[in-house]
C-alpha positions as CSV (number, residue, x, y, z in Angstrom):
1,M,50.0,9.4,-6.2
2,K,49.3,6.8,-3.5
3,R,45.8,5.7,-2.7
4,N,44.3,4.3,0.4
5,V,41.3,2.0,0.8
6,D,38.8,2.0,3.7
7,M,38.8,-1.5,5.0
8,Q,36.5,-0.8,8.0
9,T,33.4,0.8,6.7
10,P,30.8,-1.5,5.0
11,V,30.2,-0.3,1.5
12,K,26.6,0.7,0.6
13,P,25.8,-0.2,-3.0
14,A,25.3,2.8,-5.3
15,K,22.3,1.1,-6.9
16,F,20.7,-2.3,-7.5
17,A,22.1,-3.8,-10.8
18,H,20.5,-7.2,-11.6
19,F,19.6,-10.7,-10.5
20,V,20.1,-14.0,-12.2
21,L,17.6,-16.9,-12.2
22,R,18.1,-20.5,-13.4
23,V,15.0,-21.6,-15.3
24,R,13.8,-24.9,-16.9
25,D,12.2,-23.3,-20.0
26,L,14.0,-20.2,-21.2
27,E,11.3,-19.2,-23.8
28,K,8.5,-19.5,-21.3
29,S,10.3,-17.6,-18.7
30,V,11.4,-14.8,-21.1
31,D,7.7,-14.5,-22.2
32,W,6.5,-14.3,-18.6
33,Y,9.0,-11.5,-17.6
34,E,8.2,-9.6,-20.8
35,K,4.5,-9.7,-19.9
36,V,4.8,-9.1,-16.1
37,L,7.6,-6.5,-16.0
38,G,7.6,-5.2,-19.5
39,M,11.1,-6.4,-20.0
40,K,12.9,-6.6,-23.3
41,I,15.7,-8.9,-24.4
42,V,18.9,-7.1,-24.9
43,H,21.0,-10.3,-25.6
44,D,20.0,-13.8,-26.3
45,A,22.7,-16.5,-26.3
46,G,20.3,-19.5,-26.7
47,H,20.8,-20.8,-23.2
48,L,21.1,-17.4,-21.6
49,A,19.0,-14.3,-22.0
50,F,19.6,-10.7,-20.6
51,L,16.6,-8.5,-20.1
52,T,15.9,-5.0,-18.9
53,Y,13.0,-2.6,-18.4
54,D,15.0,0.6,-18.2
55,D,18.3,2.2,-19.2
56,E,20.4,-0.4,-17.2
57,H,22.2,-2.8,-19.6
58,H,20.4,-5.7,-17.9
59,R,18.2,-6.1,-14.8
60,L,17.6,-9.8,-15.1
61,A,19.5,-12.7,-16.6
62,L,17.8,-16.0,-17.2
63,V,19.9,-19.1,-17.6
64,K,18.6,-22.5,-18.8
65,T,19.4,-25.1,-16.3
66,P,19.7,-28.8,-17.2
67,V,18.3,-29.7,-13.7
68,E,14.6,-30.6,-13.9
69,T,14.1,-31.2,-10.2
70,E,11.6,-28.8,-8.6
71,I,12.7,-27.0,-5.4
72,V,10.5,-27.5,-2.4
73,R,8.8,-24.1,-1.4
74,G,10.5,-23.0,1.8
75,S,13.9,-24.4,0.9
76,P,16.9,-22.1,1.4
77,G,17.3,-19.6,-1.4
78,L,15.7,-16.5,-2.9
79,D,12.1,-16.1,-1.8
80,H,11.1,-13.1,-4.0
81,V,12.1,-9.9,-5.7
82,A,9.9,-6.8,-4.9
83,Y,9.2,-3.8,-7.0
84,T,7.6,-0.6,-5.5
85,L,5.0,1.0,-7.7
86,A,4.2,4.7,-7.3
87,T,0.4,4.5,-6.6
88,L,-2.3,2.1,-5.7
89,G,-3.8,2.8,-9.1
90,E,-0.7,1.5,-10.7
91,L,-0.8,-1.7,-8.6
92,L,-4.5,-2.3,-9.4
93,G,-3.9,-1.5,-13.1
94,T,-1.1,-4.0,-13.1
95,Y,-3.4,-6.5,-11.5
96,V,-6.1,-6.0,-14.2
97,R,-3.6,-6.1,-17.0
98,L,-2.0,-9.3,-15.8
99,K,-5.3,-11.0,-15.0
100,S,-6.4,-10.3,-18.6
101,L,-3.3,-12.4,-19.6
102,D,-4.3,-15.2,-17.2
103,I,-1.5,-14.3,-14.8
104,E,-3.1,-14.1,-11.3
105,P,-1.4,-13.2,-8.0
106,V,-0.6,-16.1,-5.8
107,W,-0.7,-14.0,-2.6
108,P,-2.5,-10.7,-2.3
109,V,-1.5,-9.3,1.2
110,N,-1.5,-6.0,3.0
111,H,1.6,-6.1,5.1
112,G,0.7,-3.0,6.9
113,L,3.8,-1.3,5.5
114,T,2.7,-2.1,1.9
115,T,-0.2,-3.4,-0.1
116,S,1.3,-6.2,-2.2
117,L,0.6,-8.6,-5.0
118,Y,2.9,-11.6,-5.4
119,Y,3.1,-13.5,-8.7
120,E,5.0,-16.7,-9.5
121,D,7.0,-17.2,-12.7
122,P,6.9,-20.6,-14.5
123,D,9.5,-22.0,-12.1
124,G,7.8,-20.7,-9.0
125,N,10.1,-17.7,-8.5
126,R,8.1,-14.9,-6.9
127,V,7.8,-11.3,-8.0
128,E,6.1,-8.8,-5.6
129,F,4.5,-5.6,-6.7
130,Q,3.9,-3.3,-3.8
131,V,2.8,0.2,-2.9
132,E,3.7,1.9,0.4
133,N,0.8,2.4,2.7
134,F,2.1,5.6,4.4
135,D,2.8,9.0,2.9
136,S,6.2,9.5,4.6
137,T,9.3,7.5,5.5
138,E,8.8,8.6,9.1
139,E,5.3,7.0,9.2
140,L,6.7,3.8,7.6
141,N,9.5,3.6,10.1
142,A,7.2,4.3,13.0
143,F,4.9,1.5,11.9
144,I,7.6,-1.1,11.5
145,R,8.7,-0.3,15.1
146,S,5.1,-0.4,16.4
147,S,3.4,-3.1,18.5
148,A,0.8,-3.6,15.7
149,F,3.6,-4.6,13.3
150,A,5.3,-6.8,16.0
151,E,2.0,-8.6,16.6
152,N,1.5,-9.3,12.8
153,P,4.6,-8.7,10.7
154,I,3.1,-10.7,7.8
155,G,-0.2,-8.9,7.4
156,L,-3.6,-9.8,6.1
157,E,-4.6,-11.3,2.8
158,F,-7.2,-9.4,0.8
159,D,-9.4,-9.8,-2.2
160,P,-7.9,-7.8,-5.2
161,D,-11.2,-7.6,-7.0
162,R,-12.8,-6.1,-3.9
163,L,-10.0,-3.6,-3.5
164,L,-10.2,-2.7,-7.2
165,Q,-14.0,-2.2,-6.9
166,R,-13.6,0.1,-3.8
167,Y,-10.8,2.0,-5.6
168,C,-13.0,2.5,-8.7
169,D,-15.9,3.6,-6.5
170,G,-13.7,6.4,-5.1
171,D,-13.2,5.2,-1.6
172,S,-10.4,7.1,0.3
173,L,-6.9,6.0,-0.5
174,Q,-6.0,6.1,3.2
175,E,-8.9,3.7,4.0
176,L,-8.0,1.4,1.1
177,R,-4.4,1.1,2.3
178,A,-5.5,0.1,5.8
179,Q,-5.2,-3.6,6.6
180,G,-8.6,-5.4,6.4
181,S,-10.1,-2.9,4.0
182,A,-10.6,-5.4,1.2
């Protein structure tokens, strides 16, 4: 039986598989990703480690690089990898858990679309944890097309401890997800 291939339609991936990072200190990086993302090593080849946090065979590979030169922030390349959490409570619980391990966010920001905490691994690679600030895809899409987003597509920094306190005090989730609330 003959088969044809579609050479015109761009393929949409079925799912995200993994990413690979070059690191200077493999042990330190493995430890960081185990703590931050709850990853487990599924294969360790000495100079290369495969890790996962779910049923995928690996979500991250870390490769020890012989290059010791630091990359200047803002150079071309990957800026960050983002993970969406289900609730603001999960985001704040992650903040408290990581803070207890002396891992603090380098950039807490409410983008309007999301409330986000960015963390840097030992090599300066950033991981973002985010929660969506709207209850529906329609609201998110309307906001990203709005003049408010056009005027400030980056967002406003916030104090995670203040947001945590307001959350624990029972302030409304809608108010807590608004820019400038913390």
